[in-house]
Backbone as JSON, one array per atom type, in Angstrom:
{
  "sequence": "MKTKSRSLQQIVEGQVQRWQLLKKEQPKKPAAPVITLSREPGSGGRIIAETLAKALCFDIFHQELIHQISESAHVHHRLLDTLDEKGMNVLEEWISSLVNKHHLWPDEYLRHLMKMVGIIGRHGSAVLVGRGSNFILPPDQRLRLRVIASRKVRIENVSRQYKVDREEAKRRIIRTESERRAFIRKYFNADIDDPRNYDIVINMDILTVDAAVRVIRGALGK",
  "N": [[-76.2, 400.89, 261.13], [-78.01, 398.51, 261.98], [-80.45, 396.58, 264.12], [-82.24, 394.79, 263.99], [-81.28, 392.07, 262.98], [-79.0, 391.28, 264.27], [-77.87, 391.05, 268.05], [-78.08, 393.66, 270.64], [-75.87, 393.39, 272.04], [-73.99, 392.13, 270.45], [-73.68, 393.65, 268.17], [-72.59, 396.29, 269.35], [-70.35, 394.77, 270.28], [-69.25, 394.58, 267.69], [-68.53, 397.03, 267.13], [-66.89, 397.98, 268.88], [-64.48, 396.22, 268.33], [-64.26, 397.22, 265.78], [-63.15, 399.76, 266.32], [-61.01, 399.09, 267.63], [-59.43, 397.84, 266.16], [-58.87, 400.04, 263.87], [-57.45, 401.78, 265.63], [-54.94, 400.33, 265.7], [-54.21, 400.18, 263.31], [-53.96, 402.88, 262.48], [-52.55, 404.36, 264.2], [-51.74, 407.2, 265.16], [-53.25, 408.8, 263.49], [-55.38, 411.6, 263.18], [-58.75, 411.74, 264.52], [-61.76, 411.81, 262.37], [-64.08, 414.17, 261.92], [-67.21, 413.87, 263.57], [-70.54, 413.44, 262.22], [-73.51, 415.29, 263.28], [-77.04, 414.5, 262.78], [-80.03, 416.09, 262.71], [-83.21, 415.85, 262.26], [-86.23, 416.85, 260.56], [-89.54, 414.94, 260.68], [-90.12, 413.05, 257.67], [-88.45, 414.36, 256.13], [-86.4, 413.29, 254.91], [-84.18, 412.76, 256.2], [-83.08, 410.63, 257.32], [-82.4, 408.86, 254.98], [-80.55, 410.43, 253.98], [-78.78, 410.47, 255.84], [-77.72, 407.72, 255.87], [-76.94, 407.62, 253.3], [-75.1, 409.17, 252.91], [-73.18, 408.3, 255.27], [-72.1, 405.74, 253.99], [-71.09, 406.71, 251.52], [-68.63, 408.12, 252.86], [-67.7, 406.18, 254.16], [-68.13, 405.82, 256.68], [-69.04, 405.23, 260.37], [-72.39, 404.51, 261.02], [-75.03, 405.46, 263.26], [-78.02, 405.34, 264.36], [-81.13, 407.0, 265.77], [-82.53, 405.1, 267.05], [-80.68, 403.13, 267.84], [-78.89, 404.34, 269.24], [-80.73, 405.26, 271.53], [-81.1, 402.85, 272.88], [-78.42, 401.72, 273.35], [-77.98, 403.92, 275.25], [-79.7, 403.29, 277.66], [-78.9, 400.95, 278.19], [-76.87, 399.62, 281.06], [-74.86, 397.65, 280.8], [-74.01, 397.5, 278.2], [-73.06, 400.26, 277.91], [-71.09, 400.42, 279.71], [-68.99, 398.9, 278.27], [-68.39, 400.09, 276.09], [-67.12, 402.33, 277.34], [-65.03, 401.33, 278.08], [-63.36, 401.92, 275.77], [-61.86, 403.88, 275.96], [-59.03, 405.33, 276.9], [-57.56, 406.38, 280.0], [-56.62, 408.96, 280.03], [-58.44, 409.53, 278.08], [-60.94, 409.56, 278.91], [-61.07, 411.09, 281.25], [-60.87, 413.46, 279.76], [-63.57, 413.32, 278.44], [-65.15, 413.47, 280.85], [-64.88, 415.72, 282.09], [-65.92, 417.63, 279.79], [-68.55, 416.85, 279.6], [-69.09, 417.51, 282.56], [-68.74, 420.4, 282.31], [-70.39, 420.97, 280.26], [-73.09, 420.65, 281.31], [-73.11, 422.38, 283.45], [-73.1, 425.08, 281.78], [-75.29, 424.92, 280.35], [-77.25, 424.59, 282.08], [-78.19, 422.26, 282.65], [-80.24, 419.29, 284.25], [-78.85, 416.71, 284.37], [-80.2, 413.36, 284.66], [-79.93, 409.96, 284.85], [-80.1, 408.54, 282.6], [-79.52, 410.55, 280.77], [-77.0, 411.02, 281.29], [-75.71, 408.63, 280.73], [-76.28, 408.72, 277.95], [-75.02, 411.05, 277.25], [-72.37, 410.16, 277.57], [-71.88, 408.07, 275.63], [-72.1, 409.07, 273.25], [-70.23, 411.19, 273.05], [-68.1, 409.18, 273.76], [-68.16, 408.1, 271.08], [-67.95, 410.62, 269.51], [-65.01, 410.79, 270.55], [-63.45, 408.92, 269.06], [-64.47, 409.53, 266.34], [-65.21, 409.95, 262.81], [-68.36, 409.1, 262.09], [-71.74, 408.93, 261.67], [-74.23, 410.34, 263.29], [-77.5, 409.85, 264.18], [-80.03, 412.08, 265.11], [-81.29, 412.26, 268.65], [-80.4, 414.41, 269.81], [-77.63, 414.81, 269.4], [-76.28, 416.75, 268.35], [-75.9, 418.93, 270.75], [-74.51, 417.76, 272.57], [-71.62, 417.2, 271.45], [-68.33, 418.53, 271.47], [-67.46, 421.39, 269.54], [-64.79, 421.1, 268.08], [-65.45, 418.41, 267.36], [-67.43, 417.9, 265.82], [-69.91, 418.28, 262.95], [-72.66, 419.96, 262.56], [-75.88, 419.3, 261.21], [-78.98, 420.04, 259.78], [-81.95, 418.73, 258.57], [-84.53, 419.52, 256.55], [-87.81, 420.1, 255.25], [-90.59, 421.31, 253.35], [-94.21, 421.39, 255.01], [-95.84, 419.81, 252.96], [-94.25, 418.67, 251.58], [-93.24, 416.44, 253.16], [-95.57, 415.37, 254.11], [-96.12, 413.95, 251.69], [-93.8, 412.3, 251.39], [-93.92, 410.51, 253.7], [-96.52, 409.4, 253.35], [-96.31, 408.06, 251.0], [-93.92, 406.28, 251.52], [-94.99, 404.96, 253.7], [-97.13, 403.76, 252.92], [-99.89, 405.18, 253.56], [-102.65, 407.29, 253.94], [-102.97, 410.63, 253.28], [-104.01, 412.15, 255.84], [-103.43, 410.35, 257.68], [-100.66, 410.19, 257.43], [-100.11, 412.91, 257.93], [-100.8, 413.41, 260.93], [-99.01, 411.4, 261.9], [-96.76, 412.83, 261.4], [-96.9, 415.02, 263.0], [-97.08, 413.98, 265.49], [-94.75, 412.86, 265.7], [-93.04, 414.94, 265.41], [-93.6, 416.36, 267.69], [-92.82, 414.98, 269.8], [-90.19, 414.59, 269.22], [-89.52, 417.39, 269.8], [-89.89, 417.87, 272.2], [-88.44, 416.23, 273.57], [-85.85, 417.54, 273.17], [-86.17, 419.72, 274.32], [-86.68, 419.03, 277.06], [-84.23, 417.92, 277.77], [-81.95, 419.19, 276.98], [-82.92, 421.83, 277.25], [-83.12, 423.47, 274.72], [-84.07, 424.71, 271.58], [-85.49, 422.6, 269.11], [-85.76, 423.37, 266.51], [-84.27, 425.86, 266.11], [-82.1, 427.69, 264.06], [-79.59, 428.33, 264.86], [-78.69, 426.12, 266.42], [-77.11, 424.64, 264.54], [-74.82, 423.92, 262.09], [-75.41, 423.67, 259.16], [-78.18, 424.19, 257.24], [-80.05, 421.88, 255.45], [-82.76, 422.46, 252.86], [-84.96, 420.08, 251.88], [-86.82, 420.45, 250.01], [-85.74, 421.68, 247.62], [-83.56, 419.92, 246.89], [-81.86, 417.13, 245.66], [-81.48, 413.99, 247.37], [-78.69, 413.34, 246.57], [-77.48, 415.58, 245.98], [-77.87, 417.1, 248.47], [-75.7, 415.36, 249.64], [-73.66, 416.35, 248.18], [-73.09, 418.71, 248.85], [-72.78, 418.73, 252.0], [-70.53, 416.81, 251.82], [-68.66, 418.55, 250.72], [-68.49, 420.79, 252.53], [-67.11, 419.37, 254.4], [-64.92, 419.2, 253.33], [-64.36, 416.74, 251.72]],
  "CA": [[-76.34, 399.75, 261.89], [-79.37, 397.78, 262.13], [-80.39, 395.86, 265.34], [-83.1, 393.5, 263.73], [-80.58, 390.72, 262.55], [-78.05, 391.23, 265.53], [-78.45, 391.73, 269.4], [-77.45, 394.96, 271.15], [-74.42, 393.4, 272.15], [-73.47, 391.56, 269.16], [-73.54, 395.26, 267.3], [-71.67, 397.06, 270.14], [-68.89, 394.32, 270.57], [-68.7, 394.26, 266.43], [-68.29, 398.34, 266.91], [-65.71, 397.95, 269.61], [-63.69, 395.52, 267.77], [-63.66, 397.88, 264.67], [-62.53, 400.93, 266.84], [-59.53, 398.79, 268.45], [-58.55, 397.55, 264.54], [-58.52, 401.28, 263.49], [-56.48, 402.2, 266.44], [-53.74, 399.89, 265.41], [-53.71, 400.41, 261.97], [-53.89, 404.09, 262.18], [-52.46, 405.01, 265.98], [-51.51, 408.48, 265.22], [-54.19, 409.67, 262.57], [-56.43, 412.23, 263.99], [-59.95, 411.42, 263.89], [-62.39, 412.85, 261.47], [-65.29, 415.01, 263.17], [-68.63, 413.14, 263.67], [-71.61, 414.68, 261.65], [-74.94, 414.82, 263.61], [-78.04, 414.88, 261.67], [-81.31, 416.44, 263.48], [-84.05, 416.07, 260.75], [-87.78, 416.97, 260.59], [-89.86, 413.95, 260.18], [-90.32, 412.94, 256.72], [-87.58, 415.32, 255.09], [-85.54, 412.52, 254.34], [-82.86, 412.85, 256.54], [-82.37, 409.38, 257.74], [-81.56, 408.33, 253.77], [-79.12, 411.19, 253.64], [-77.5, 409.8, 256.86], [-77.13, 406.4, 255.12], [-76.11, 407.84, 252.1], [-73.53, 410.07, 253.63], [-72.19, 407.42, 256.01], [-71.63, 405.15, 252.91], [-69.93, 407.45, 250.88], [-67.63, 408.34, 253.27], [-67.23, 405.17, 255.02], [-68.53, 406.18, 258.22], [-70.08, 404.38, 261.04], [-73.74, 405.19, 261.21], [-75.5, 405.34, 264.8], [-79.41, 405.74, 264.34], [-81.54, 407.27, 267.0], [-82.86, 403.93, 267.81], [-79.51, 402.6, 268.26], [-78.2, 405.24, 270.49], [-81.26, 405.06, 272.76], [-80.76, 401.38, 273.17], [-77.06, 401.75, 274.26], [-77.82, 404.7, 276.73], [-80.51, 402.57, 278.1], [-78.55, 399.62, 278.71], [-75.62, 399.82, 281.52], [-73.86, 396.67, 280.4], [-73.55, 398.07, 277.01], [-72.65, 401.45, 278.02], [-69.85, 400.38, 280.23], [-68.17, 398.3, 277.24], [-68.08, 401.33, 275.21], [-66.45, 403.05, 278.37], [-63.54, 400.36, 278.15], [-62.5, 401.88, 274.46], [-61.07, 405.13, 276.03], [-57.83, 405.26, 277.87], [-57.57, 406.98, 281.2], [-56.72, 410.38, 279.39], [-59.58, 410.33, 277.04], [-62.33, 409.59, 280.18], [-60.83, 412.48, 282.06], [-61.16, 414.74, 279.05], [-64.72, 413.42, 278.48], [-65.85, 413.85, 282.13], [-64.49, 417.3, 281.97], [-66.45, 418.25, 279.13], [-69.83, 416.74, 280.23], [-69.38, 418.34, 283.43], [-68.87, 421.85, 281.6], [-71.92, 421.06, 279.34], [-74.12, 420.34, 282.09], [-72.98, 423.68, 283.77], [-72.98, 425.99, 280.95], [-76.58, 425.18, 279.9], [-77.94, 424.32, 283.49], [-79.24, 420.89, 282.49], [-80.42, 418.42, 285.12], [-79.02, 415.3, 283.81], [-80.84, 412.04, 284.97], [-79.06, 408.59, 285.0], [-80.28, 408.32, 281.31], [-78.93, 411.79, 279.99], [-75.39, 410.96, 281.72], [-75.3, 407.66, 279.82], [-76.53, 409.46, 276.72], [-73.56, 412.14, 276.66], [-70.93, 409.83, 277.63], [-72.03, 407.4, 274.63], [-72.2, 410.34, 272.34], [-68.99, 411.57, 273.63], [-67.23, 407.94, 272.93], [-68.22, 407.92, 269.57], [-66.82, 411.86, 269.28], [-63.68, 410.71, 270.37], [-63.37, 407.97, 267.85], [-64.84, 409.96, 265.36], [-65.77, 409.14, 261.54], [-69.23, 408.56, 262.15], [-72.89, 409.91, 261.67], [-75.1, 410.42, 264.58], [-78.93, 410.76, 263.87], [-80.98, 412.23, 266.5], [-80.93, 412.16, 270.1], [-79.89, 415.45, 270.55], [-75.97, 414.64, 269.58], [-75.48, 418.45, 267.92], [-75.91, 419.68, 271.53], [-73.61, 417.23, 273.26], [-70.22, 416.99, 271.38], [-67.61, 419.97, 271.37], [-67.1, 421.94, 268.16], [-63.86, 420.55, 267.39], [-65.67, 416.99, 267.02], [-68.64, 417.87, 264.89], [-70.66, 419.07, 262.09], [-73.78, 419.84, 263.1], [-76.76, 419.22, 259.97], [-80.56, 419.91, 260.19], [-82.62, 418.66, 257.37], [-85.93, 420.24, 256.67], [-88.36, 420.26, 254.1], [-92.04, 422.05, 253.75], [-94.81, 419.97, 255.45], [-96.61, 419.24, 252.16], [-93.61, 417.58, 250.59], [-93.13, 415.62, 253.89], [-96.77, 414.57, 254.08], [-96.07, 413.08, 250.67], [-92.91, 411.57, 251.66], [-94.63, 409.43, 254.6], [-97.59, 408.59, 252.84], [-95.87, 407.22, 249.95], [-93.42, 405.21, 252.51], [-95.54, 403.98, 254.9], [-98.49, 403.61, 252.2], [-101.16, 405.62, 254.53], [-103.44, 408.35, 253.2], [-102.36, 412.07, 253.59], [-104.35, 412.38, 256.79], [-102.46, 409.39, 258.73], [-99.46, 410.86, 257.51], [-99.98, 414.36, 258.79], [-100.93, 413.05, 261.81], [-97.49, 411.02, 262.42], [-95.66, 413.89, 261.6], [-97.25, 415.99, 263.88], [-96.8, 413.34, 266.74], [-93.32, 412.84, 265.9], [-92.47, 416.23, 265.87], [-94.07, 416.91, 268.92], [-92.13, 414.34, 270.54], [-88.72, 415.26, 269.28], [-89.37, 419.21, 270.53], [-90.27, 417.83, 273.72], [-87.05, 415.45, 274.13], [-84.62, 418.45, 273.37], [-86.65, 420.9, 275.39], [-86.52, 418.54, 278.37], [-82.79, 417.27, 278.26], [-81.1, 420.11, 276.57], [-83.07, 423.02, 277.36], [-83.07, 423.9, 273.73], [-85.36, 424.7, 270.86], [-85.06, 421.89, 268.18], [-86.15, 424.36, 265.11], [-83.45, 427.27, 266.17], [-81.18, 427.12, 262.93], [-78.27, 428.43, 265.06], [-78.07, 425.06, 266.75], [-76.69, 423.74, 263.62], [-73.82, 424.46, 261.15], [-75.78, 423.47, 258.11], [-79.61, 423.72, 257.52], [-80.37, 421.62, 254.23], [-84.04, 422.24, 252.64], [-84.68, 419.04, 250.8], [-87.74, 420.74, 249.02], [-84.97, 422.19, 246.41], [-82.28, 419.5, 246.95], [-81.89, 415.79, 245.77], [-80.54, 413.19, 248.34], [-77.09, 413.34, 246.02], [-77.06, 417.33, 245.94], [-77.37, 417.15, 249.84], [-74.54, 414.81, 250.44], [-72.21, 416.58, 248.14], [-73.25, 420.19, 249.96], [-72.12, 418.05, 253.07], [-69.09, 416.43, 251.5], [-67.89, 419.99, 250.45], [-68.48, 421.27, 253.75], [-66.12, 418.64, 255.09], [-63.54, 418.95, 252.54], [-64.16, 415.57, 251.09]],
  "C": [[-77.74, 399.31, 262.26], [-79.48, 396.84, 263.12], [-81.34, 394.79, 264.92], [-82.5, 392.18, 263.68], [-79.76, 390.14, 263.74], [-78.67, 391.79, 266.79], [-77.63, 393.05, 269.53], [-76.09, 394.88, 271.13], [-73.55, 392.83, 271.24], [-72.8, 393.24, 268.25], [-72.37, 395.89, 268.13], [-70.28, 396.52, 270.4], [-68.27, 394.3, 268.89], [-68.05, 395.79, 266.28], [-67.16, 398.59, 267.65], [-64.32, 397.45, 268.94], [-63.27, 396.57, 266.46], [-63.14, 398.97, 265.12], [-61.0, 400.57, 267.11], [-58.81, 398.58, 266.82], [-58.15, 398.95, 264.34], [-57.55, 402.03, 264.07], [-54.97, 401.41, 266.12], [-53.04, 400.1, 264.19], [-53.42, 402.1, 261.53], [-53.52, 405.08, 263.7], [-52.48, 406.53, 266.01], [-52.42, 409.47, 264.46], [-55.32, 410.16, 263.65], [-57.9, 411.96, 263.25], [-60.79, 412.25, 263.17], [-63.38, 413.27, 262.38], [-66.47, 413.92, 262.71], [-69.78, 414.0, 262.9], [-72.76, 413.99, 262.35], [-76.03, 415.51, 262.89], [-79.19, 414.45, 262.67], [-82.27, 416.45, 262.11], [-85.69, 416.36, 261.43], [-88.28, 415.63, 260.19], [-90.47, 413.71, 258.89], [-89.69, 413.76, 255.78], [-86.65, 414.63, 254.31], [-84.15, 412.43, 255.07], [-82.15, 411.32, 256.94], [-81.95, 408.58, 256.57], [-80.68, 409.13, 253.69], [-78.08, 410.69, 254.63], [-76.89, 408.42, 256.33], [-76.33, 406.68, 254.11], [-74.88, 408.14, 252.08], [-72.57, 409.03, 254.15], [-71.47, 406.48, 255.14], [-70.56, 405.67, 252.1], [-68.79, 408.02, 251.43], [-66.83, 407.48, 254.17], [-67.1, 405.39, 256.15], [-69.31, 405.34, 258.81], [-71.34, 405.08, 261.05], [-74.37, 404.74, 262.68], [-77.15, 406.28, 264.5], [-80.26, 406.28, 265.75], [-81.94, 406.28, 267.89], [-81.57, 403.28, 268.61], [-78.96, 403.21, 269.55], [-78.79, 405.3, 271.48], [-81.25, 403.84, 273.41], [-79.66, 401.31, 274.06], [-77.27, 402.34, 275.66], [-78.8, 404.13, 277.51], [-80.0, 401.47, 279.08], [-77.12, 399.9, 279.64], [-74.54, 398.59, 281.14], [-73.14, 397.17, 278.84], [-72.73, 399.37, 277.16], [-70.9, 401.52, 278.94], [-68.78, 399.56, 279.28], [-67.81, 399.33, 276.24], [-66.84, 402.29, 275.88], [-64.9, 402.4, 278.07], [-63.01, 400.93, 277.03], [-61.56, 403.01, 275.01], [-60.18, 404.73, 277.08], [-58.45, 406.45, 279.09], [-57.56, 408.78, 280.92], [-58.12, 410.95, 278.98], [-60.89, 410.46, 277.93], [-61.96, 410.78, 280.92], [-61.51, 413.83, 281.03], [-62.93, 414.58, 278.85], [-66.03, 413.87, 279.52], [-65.9, 415.4, 282.12], [-65.52, 417.83, 281.18], [-68.25, 418.07, 279.35], [-70.3, 417.58, 281.49], [-69.52, 420.11, 282.89], [-70.17, 422.57, 280.78], [-73.22, 421.42, 280.15], [-74.35, 422.15, 283.07], [-73.54, 424.97, 283.43], [-74.61, 426.04, 280.81], [-77.58, 424.76, 280.95], [-78.98, 423.25, 283.24], [-78.95, 420.29, 284.11], [-80.48, 416.7, 284.81], [-79.62, 413.83, 284.63], [-79.79, 410.81, 284.54], [-78.75, 408.32, 283.11], [-79.4, 409.51, 280.23], [-77.52, 411.43, 280.23], [-75.03, 409.98, 280.93], [-75.13, 408.06, 278.46], [-75.31, 410.17, 276.09], [-72.6, 411.49, 277.06], [-70.96, 408.72, 276.38], [-71.92, 408.03, 273.53], [-70.76, 410.71, 272.22], [-67.88, 410.36, 273.13], [-67.31, 408.17, 271.82], [-67.51, 409.31, 269.0], [-65.56, 411.49, 269.29], [-63.09, 409.85, 269.76], [-63.42, 408.63, 266.58], [-65.38, 409.07, 264.0], [-67.17, 408.53, 261.39], [-70.71, 409.56, 261.89], [-73.95, 409.63, 262.37], [-76.52, 410.98, 264.13], [-79.83, 410.86, 264.93], [-80.36, 412.07, 267.58], [-79.99, 413.24, 270.77], [-78.13, 415.47, 270.45], [-75.49, 415.89, 269.2], [-75.21, 419.24, 269.29], [-74.73, 419.02, 272.77], [-71.9, 417.1, 272.96], [-69.65, 418.56, 271.24], [-67.34, 420.22, 270.11], [-66.19, 421.54, 267.52], [-63.96, 419.17, 266.83], [-66.66, 416.98, 265.99], [-68.75, 418.59, 263.58], [-71.9, 418.97, 262.16], [-74.88, 420.14, 261.9], [-78.23, 419.46, 260.68], [-80.86, 419.92, 258.78], [-83.71, 418.83, 257.72], [-86.53, 420.06, 255.18], [-90.05, 421.08, 254.5], [-92.85, 420.92, 254.04], [-95.72, 419.36, 254.42], [-95.77, 418.2, 251.61], [-93.3, 416.41, 251.78], [-94.49, 414.51, 254.29], [-96.67, 413.46, 252.93], [-95.2, 411.86, 250.67], [-93.43, 410.18, 252.62], [-95.52, 408.88, 254.19], [-97.15, 407.67, 251.49], [-94.86, 406.0, 250.65], [-94.09, 404.16, 253.3], [-97.17, 403.59, 254.1], [-99.65, 403.79, 253.22], [-101.47, 406.63, 253.51], [-102.73, 409.59, 253.89], [-102.93, 412.18, 255.02], [-103.65, 411.66, 257.86], [-100.95, 410.24, 258.5], [-98.99, 412.2, 258.38], [-99.94, 414.36, 260.38], [-99.67, 412.39, 262.79], [-96.65, 411.97, 262.49], [-95.52, 414.77, 262.37], [-97.0, 415.41, 265.23], [-95.33, 413.05, 266.92], [-92.56, 414.29, 265.88], [-92.68, 416.86, 267.11], [-93.15, 416.09, 270.02], [-90.62, 414.56, 270.69], [-88.59, 416.74, 270.01], [-89.16, 418.77, 271.78], [-88.83, 417.06, 274.53], [-85.96, 416.79, 274.34], [-85.03, 419.51, 274.23], [-86.48, 420.14, 276.87], [-84.83, 418.05, 278.62], [-81.88, 418.24, 278.06], [-81.22, 421.64, 276.69], [-83.14, 423.97, 276.1], [-84.18, 423.9, 273.04], [-84.67, 423.73, 269.29], [-84.81, 422.62, 267.04], [-85.03, 425.54, 265.08], [-82.1, 427.01, 265.34], [-79.82, 427.48, 263.74], [-77.75, 427.14, 266.08], [-77.51, 424.26, 265.96], [-75.59, 424.34, 262.85], [-74.37, 424.66, 259.35], [-77.23, 423.14, 257.78], [-80.08, 423.21, 255.81], [-82.03, 421.67, 253.75], [-84.17, 421.36, 251.7], [-85.87, 419.37, 250.03], [-87.13, 421.01, 247.52], [-83.64, 420.81, 246.29], [-82.75, 418.04, 246.68], [-81.04, 414.94, 246.77], [-78.93, 413.58, 247.72], [-76.65, 414.69, 246.37], [-76.54, 417.32, 247.27], [-76.33, 416.79, 250.48], [-73.4, 415.33, 249.57], [-72.07, 418.03, 248.6], [-72.1, 419.39, 251.17], [-70.64, 418.03, 253.02], [-68.3, 417.85, 251.43], [-67.77, 420.9, 251.64], [-67.05, 420.81, 254.74], [-64.64, 418.5, 254.11], [-63.33, 417.52, 251.73], [-64.88, 415.26, 249.69]]
}
């Protein structure tokens, strides 16, 4: 989902309408799991997410969109309206258990983030990129991915993508790594690099994007 050509409200309204249509067409079909994708900067995780979403006909929510929705109270409440009372109660209970289990101290932003990711989890059939979504969704609603690559490969990727020299690419990677690690530590009291926080870790030093997507689809049985 891109936010440049459409406003945030338009994007969310389009997503709400899509969910409503799918519910009418397939009212009893169980929701497909959500794929959460955490990635090292420059590893190619974003491209994998987009390729995977297209191959599976899943919705995709990039980190920037998740962040914007979590910061907007109006948009946040519009998404809440897509759940019935039972769904809301289940979501609230899960968030409470998550907060207690991991001793989190949720501020307003984290509560909105957790609810927003939880709503997507209830609807299913989506790829969520970043924002700690792998720490939020219950096991029966998600497949957790981590995409990694060596520092050398990631520097080459960033240098080529943004047309900067290797030193600038290295600085960008280090800065982004630090920001993501701090975010996960602050909000989820967890280590973003711990492989135990993921179901599959994909090393892009040895795989192409298409091969990585095949591995993930195989894990999903698709």
